[in-house]
C-alpha positions, 0 to 999 in steps of 0.5 A: 910513570913507574912500571908495575912489577910483574908480580902484581896481578889484580891486587895480589902478589905472586911468588917471585922467581929468582931465575927471572933475569929481567928483575933485580933482587932488592932483598936488602936495599941500602935505601928506599925512595919515598915519592911523597904523594904520587901524582901531586908532586907539583902541589907538594909545597902547597900541601905542606902548609896544612900539614905543617900547621897541623903538626905545629898545633899537635906539638904545642897542644900535646906539650901543653897538656903534659905541662898542665898535668905535671904542674897541677896536683889536682890532675894527678889522677888516672884519667889524666895519667892516661891523657898524658900517655895519649899526648906522648903517643901523639907526639911520637906518631906525628914526629915519626912521619912529618919531619921526613914528609916535610923534607920531601915536600920542601927539599925533595929529600926522598931517600931513607935508609933501609934500617931507618925505614924499618924503624919508622914503620915499627914506631908508626904501627907500634904507637897506633896499637898503643894509642888504641890500648890507651883508649881502652884504659880510658874507657875503663877509667870512665866505667869505674868513675860512673858505675862505681864512683865510691870505689874509684880511688880504691880500684884505680890506684897508682900501682894498678894504673902503672900496671895497665900502662905497662901492659898497654906499652908491652902489648903494642911493642910485642905484637908489632915486633914481627913487622920489621923482621918480616920486612927485612927478609922480604925480597924486593922486586925491580925497585926500591921506590915506595909510593908513599910519604913514609914507610907504611907496612902496606906500601912496602908490601907492594914492592915484594916479589914473594909469597907474602900471605903470612905477612898479609894475614898477620896484619889482618889478624892484628887488625882483628885482635888489636883494633877490633878487640879494643873497640869491643871492650870500649863499646862494652864499657860504654854500654854499662856506662849508658845503663848507669846514666839512664838509671839516674833520677834527673835529666840534669844528672844524666847530662852532667854525668854523660858530659864527663865522657864526651871528650873521651868519645870525641877522641875515640871517633877522631882516631878510629874513623880515619883508621877504619876508613884507611884500612878499608880502602887499602883492603877493598878500594882497589879503584881508589886513586893512590894519592887518596890512600896516601893523604888518608894515611897522613890524616889518620896520624895527624888529625887525632894528634891535633884534635886530642889536646883541643878537645880535652882543652875545650871540654875539660874545665880543670885543663881549661882553667889551668891553661887560663891561669898560665896564660894570664900569669905570663901576660902579667 
């Protein structure tokens, strides 16, 4: 079993002393070693089966969404533009981690280059932040469509959709940019072994022998300013949406209007619940087994990417009808 570095004390990292002759300074290691799921190495092959299945469903489902929206002119509206952004984000998120994770499970290929590790870390957190921003944009689209339907096409014009999309991408790219630069400067103590299936920010922090309060607080600040703020704006949008729905005259109208939001609400819950659970267990679940942390970290990247196209495919009539036409046309 890997010995815990001397700088880990009751979940806190103490400053690293360069004079300690019993430690090796991995300030800029050439490679990291990923353990996969620590403690479950014997079951890696079996664990790979559901992982691979979810990845295959995520890839095929999100590519199908992109093809359907591209080939169906009636879907060239803001809601489906944002859905395409969500599909691309899911594809990048799952592809940035699963191929390497599966290579660990199947071929015991644990090494990852230092620069590749930082790149993977950046892509994971960048596209998580991007996905959160996409949900806010989709909530705004639902708000305008329900609360001001007559002006929906004049408010959410293609230029405005493009600006919102650019803002979502730039915000995510800029706020996550300090992560790899901070990680490159950290002094790594004793080992370059990461007890994780991919290069996750919190997992890398555990290897650092330095005062990392700035990095830790920056991560917490991002969680508050990005995730919490996005959840606030989504909740605000749906508060106004529900008020508008309850003002409708008949129960049928209320159910029909609320039905247009169900898909969006489902994908929001599928994204934020695992992320919140994983964040809380990292911050406060010091007695939670490490393999549970790693499994949850993989789930919040895989499960939403798999569920999002299924939810929209089942709940959205236009996508469902177009998919049926594609399948029946190929079957002829």
